[in-house]
N, CA, C and O atoms as a GROMACS GRO file, in nm:
protein
  220
    1MET      N    1   0.219  -2.314  -3.418
    1MET     CA    2   0.211  -2.181  -3.362
    1MET      C    3   0.111  -2.177  -3.248
    1MET      O    4   0.130  -2.100  -3.153
    2SER      N    5   0.009  -2.256  -3.253
    2SER     CA    6  -0.091  -2.261  -3.146
    2SER      C    7  -0.029  -2.310  -3.016
    2SER      O    8  -0.072  -2.270  -2.908
    3ASN      N    9   0.072  -2.397  -3.027
    3ASN     CA   10   0.138  -2.450  -2.908
    3ASN      C   11   0.214  -2.341  -2.832
    3ASN      O   12   0.232  -2.352  -2.711
    4ILE      N   13   0.258  -2.237  -2.900
    4ILE     CA   14   0.330  -2.128  -2.836
    4ILE      C   15   0.231  -2.027  -2.775
    4ILE      O   16   0.257  -1.972  -2.668
    5LYS      N   17   0.120  -2.003  -2.842
    5LYS     CA   18   0.024  -1.903  -2.796
    5LYS      C   19  -0.042  -1.941  -2.664
    5LYS      O   20  -0.064  -1.855  -2.579
    6THR      N   21  -0.074  -2.066  -2.646
    6THR     CA   22  -0.145  -2.109  -2.525
    6THR      C   23  -0.067  -2.079  -2.397
    6THR      O   24  -0.124  -2.021  -2.305
    7PRO      N   25   0.061  -2.115  -2.386
    7PRO     CA   26   0.134  -2.080  -2.264
    7PRO      C   27   0.151  -1.929  -2.246
    7PRO      O   28   0.151  -1.880  -2.134
    8LEU      N   29   0.166  -1.857  -2.357
    8LEU     CA   30   0.179  -1.712  -2.347
    8LEU      C   31   0.051  -1.647  -2.295
    8LEU      O   32   0.056  -1.554  -2.215
    9ILE      N   33  -0.061  -1.696  -2.341
    9ILE     CA   34  -0.190  -1.644  -2.294
    9ILE      C   35  -0.208  -1.677  -2.146
    9ILE      O   36  -0.255  -1.593  -2.069
   10ALA      N   37  -0.171  -1.796  -2.107
   10ALA     CA   38  -0.181  -1.835  -1.966
   10ALA      C   39  -0.088  -1.749  -1.880
   10ALA      O   40  -0.127  -1.706  -1.772
   11LEU      N   41   0.032  -1.725  -1.928
   11LEU     CA   42   0.126  -1.641  -1.855
   11LEU      C   43   0.072  -1.498  -1.842
   11LEU      O   44   0.084  -1.437  -1.736
   12ALA      N   45   0.015  -1.445  -1.948
   12ALA     CA   46  -0.041  -1.310  -1.944
   12ALA      C   47  -0.156  -1.302  -1.844
   12ALA      O   48  -0.170  -1.203  -1.772
   13ALA      N   49  -0.239  -1.406  -1.839
   13ALA     CA   50  -0.350  -1.408  -1.744
   13ALA      C   51  -0.299  -1.412  -1.600
   13ALA      O   52  -0.354  -1.344  -1.513
   14LEU      N   53  -0.195  -1.490  -1.575
   14LEU     CA   54  -0.137  -1.496  -1.440
   14LEU      C   55  -0.075  -1.362  -1.401
   14LEU      O   56  -0.087  -1.319  -1.286
   15MET      N   57  -0.009  -1.297  -1.494
   15MET     CA   58   0.051  -1.167  -1.466
   15MET      C   59  -0.057  -1.062  -1.437
   15MET      O   60  -0.040  -0.978  -1.348
   16ALA      N   61  -0.166  -1.067  -1.510
   16ALA     CA   62  -0.276  -0.973  -1.486
   16ALA      C   63  -0.337  -0.996  -1.349
   16ALA      O   64  -0.367  -0.900  -1.278
   17ALA      N   65  -0.355  -1.122  -1.311
   17ALA     CA   66  -0.410  -1.152  -1.179
   17ALA      C   67  -0.314  -1.106  -1.069
   17ALA      O   68  -0.358  -1.054  -0.966
   18GLY      N   69  -0.185  -1.126  -1.091
   18GLY     CA   70  -0.086  -1.080  -0.994
   18GLY      C   71  -0.085  -0.930  -0.980
   18GLY      O   72  -0.067  -0.877  -0.870
   19SER      N   73  -0.105  -0.859  -1.089
   19SER     CA   74  -0.109  -0.713  -1.084
   19SER      C   75  -0.228  -0.665  -1.002
   19SER      O   76  -0.215  -0.570  -0.926
   20LEU      N   77  -0.342  -0.729  -1.018
   20LEU     CA   78  -0.459  -0.690  -0.940
   20LEU      C   79  -0.437  -0.716  -0.791
   20LEU      O   80  -0.478  -0.635  -0.707
   21ALA      N   81  -0.374  -0.825  -0.758
   21ALA     CA   82  -0.345  -0.856  -0.618
   21ALA      C   83  -0.247  -0.755  -0.561
   21ALA      O   84  -0.261  -0.715  -0.445
   22ALA      N   85  -0.150  -0.714  -0.640
   22ALA     CA   86  -0.052  -0.615  -0.594
   22ALA      C   87  -0.120  -0.482  -0.564
   22ALA      O   88  -0.083  -0.414  -0.469
   23CYS      N   89  -0.218  -0.444  -0.645
   23CYS     CA   90  -0.290  -0.318  -0.620
   23CYS      C   91  -0.360  -0.324  -0.484
   23CYS      O   92  -0.357  -0.226  -0.409
   24ASN      N   93  -0.421  -0.435  -0.454
   24ASN     CA   94  -0.489  -0.448  -0.324
   24ASN      C   95  -0.388  -0.441  -0.210
   24ASN      O   96  -0.416  -0.382  -0.106
   25THR      N   97  -0.272  -0.501  -0.228
   25THR     CA   98  -0.169  -0.500  -0.125
   25THR      C   99  -0.118  -0.358  -0.102
   25THR      O  100  -0.104  -0.317   0.013
   26VAL      N  101  -0.092  -0.285  -0.207
   26VAL     CA  102  -0.043  -0.148  -0.195
   26VAL      C  103  -0.149  -0.060  -0.131
   26VAL      O  104  -0.118   0.025  -0.048
   27GLU      N  105  -0.273  -0.080  -0.168
   27GLU     CA  106  -0.381  -0.001  -0.109
   27GLU      C  107  -0.392  -0.029   0.041
   27GLU      O  108  -0.409   0.064   0.120
   28GLY      N  109  -0.381  -0.154   0.079
   28GLY     CA  110  -0.386  -0.190   0.221
   28GLY      C  111  -0.269  -0.132   0.297
   28GLY      O  112  -0.285  -0.085   0.410
   29ALA      N  113  -0.151  -0.135   0.237
   29ALA     CA  114  -0.032  -0.078   0.301
   29ALA      C  115  -0.049   0.072   0.317
   29ALA      O  116  -0.010   0.129   0.420
   30GLY      N  117  -0.106   0.137   0.219
   30GLY     CA  118  -0.132   0.281   0.228
   30GLY      C  119  -0.225   0.314   0.343
   30GLY      O  120  -0.205   0.412   0.414
   31ARG      N  121  -0.327   0.232   0.360
   31ARG     CA  122  -0.420   0.254   0.472
   31ARG      C  123  -0.350   0.233   0.606
   31ARG      O  124  -0.374   0.308   0.701
   32ASP      N  125  -0.265   0.132   0.615
   32ASP     CA  126  -0.191   0.106   0.738
   32ASP      C  127  -0.098   0.223   0.772
   32ASP      O  128  -0.091   0.266   0.887
   33ILE      N  129  -0.029   0.275   0.671
   33ILE     CA  130   0.061   0.388   0.692
   33ILE      C  131  -0.018   0.511   0.735
   33ILE      O  132   0.026   0.585   0.823
   34GLN      N  133  -0.132   0.533   0.674
   34GLN     CA  134  -0.217   0.647   0.711
   34GLN      C  135  -0.263   0.636   0.855
   34GLN      O  136  -0.263   0.735   0.928
   35THR      N  137  -0.303   0.517   0.898
   35THR     CA  138  -0.347   0.495   1.035
   35THR      C  139  -0.233   0.521   1.132
   35THR      O  140  -0.253   0.584   1.236
   36ALA      N  141  -0.113   0.474   1.099
   36ALA     CA  142   0.002   0.498   1.186
   36ALA      C  143   0.033   0.647   1.193
   36ALA      O  144   0.063   0.699   1.301
   37GLY      N  145   0.026   0.715   1.082
   37GLY     CA  146   0.050   0.860   1.080
   37GLY      C  147  -0.052   0.934   1.164
   37GLY      O  148  -0.017   1.029   1.234
   38ASP      N  149  -0.177   0.893   1.158
   38ASP     CA  150  -0.281   0.956   1.239
   38ASP      C  151  -0.253   0.937   1.388
   38ASP      O  152  -0.271   1.030   1.467
   39ALA      N  153  -0.209   0.818   1.426
   39ALA     CA  154  -0.178   0.790   1.566
   39ALA      C  155  -0.060   0.875   1.613
   39ALA      O  156  -0.063   0.927   1.725
   40ILE      N  157   0.041   0.890   1.530
   40ILE     CA  158   0.157   0.973   1.565
   40ILE      C  159   0.115   1.118   1.580
   40ILE      O  160   0.156   1.186   1.674
   41GLU      N  161   0.033   1.166   1.487
   41GLU     CA  162  -0.013   1.304   1.493
   41GLU      C  163  -0.096   1.330   1.619
   41GLU      O  164  -0.080   1.433   1.684
   42GLU      N  165  -0.182   1.236   1.653
   42GLU     CA  166  -0.265   1.251   1.773
   42GLU      C  167  -0.178   1.254   1.899
   42GLU      O  168  -0.201   1.336   1.988
   43THR      N  169  -0.079   1.165   1.906
   43THR     CA  170   0.011   1.164   2.021
   43THR      C  171   0.090   1.294   2.030
   43THR      O  172   0.110   1.346   2.139
   44ALA      N  173   0.134   1.345   1.918
   44ALA     CA  174   0.209   1.471   1.916
   44ALA      C  175   0.122   1.586   1.966
   44ALA      O  176   0.169   1.672   2.040
   45GLN      N  177  -0.004   1.588   1.926
   45GLN     CA  178  -0.094   1.693   1.971
   45GLN      C  179  -0.122   1.681   2.120
   45GLN      O  180  -0.134   1.783   2.189
   46GLU      N  181  -0.134   1.559   2.171
   46GLU     CA  182  -0.159   1.539   2.313
   46GLU      C  183  -0.041   1.582   2.399
   46GLU      O  184  -0.060   1.630   2.511
   47THR      N  185   0.081   1.565   2.349
   47THR     CA  186   0.200   1.599   2.428
   47THR      C  187   0.247   1.742   2.406
   47THR      O  188   0.339   1.786   2.474
   48ASN      N  189   0.186   1.814   2.314
   48ASN     CA  190   0.224   1.952   2.288
   48ASN      C  191   0.182   2.040   2.405
   48ASN      O  192   0.064   2.042   2.443
   49ASP      N  193   0.279   2.112   2.462
   49ASP     CA  194   0.248   2.199   2.575
   49ASP      C  195   0.219   2.343   2.532
   49ASP      O  196   0.198   2.429   2.617
   50GLY      N  197   0.219   2.368   2.404
   50GLY     CA  198   0.190   2.501   2.352
   50GLY      C  199   0.313   2.589   2.342
   50GLY      O  200   0.303   2.699   2.287
   51ASN      N  201   0.426   2.546   2.390
   51ASN     CA  202   0.550   2.623   2.384
   51ASN      C  203   0.621   2.592   2.253
   51ASN      O  204   0.659   2.477   2.231
   52PRO      N  205   0.639   2.690   2.165
   52PRO     CA  206   0.705   2.663   2.037
   52PRO      C  207   0.852   2.626   2.051
   52PRO      O  208   0.912   2.577   1.956
   53GLN      N  209   0.912   2.648   2.169
   53GLN     CA  210   1.052   2.613   2.191
   53GLN      C  211   1.070   2.467   2.232
   53GLN      O  212   1.182   2.416   2.234
   54THR      N  213   0.960   2.400   2.266
   54THR     CA  214   0.969   2.259   2.306
   54THR      C  215   1.001   2.173   2.185
   54THR      O  216   0.932   2.183   2.083
   55PRO      N  217   1.104   2.090   2.193
   55PRO     CA  218   1.139   2.006   2.078
   55PRO      C  219   1.036   1.898   2.053
   55PRO      O  220   1.050   1.819   1.960
   0.00000   0.00000   0.00000
């Protein structure tokens, strides 16, 4: 039975490490998307002529 537990424990440890890495990746992607959104918003504000009819 010990022979089965060792690979399972190792697999669980690898999955846990992968989950932590995925959290960092998602957090970084969220920051990138936020930065892009801020740039789009700033450009939209700069090009706004104040006319609500302007598309």
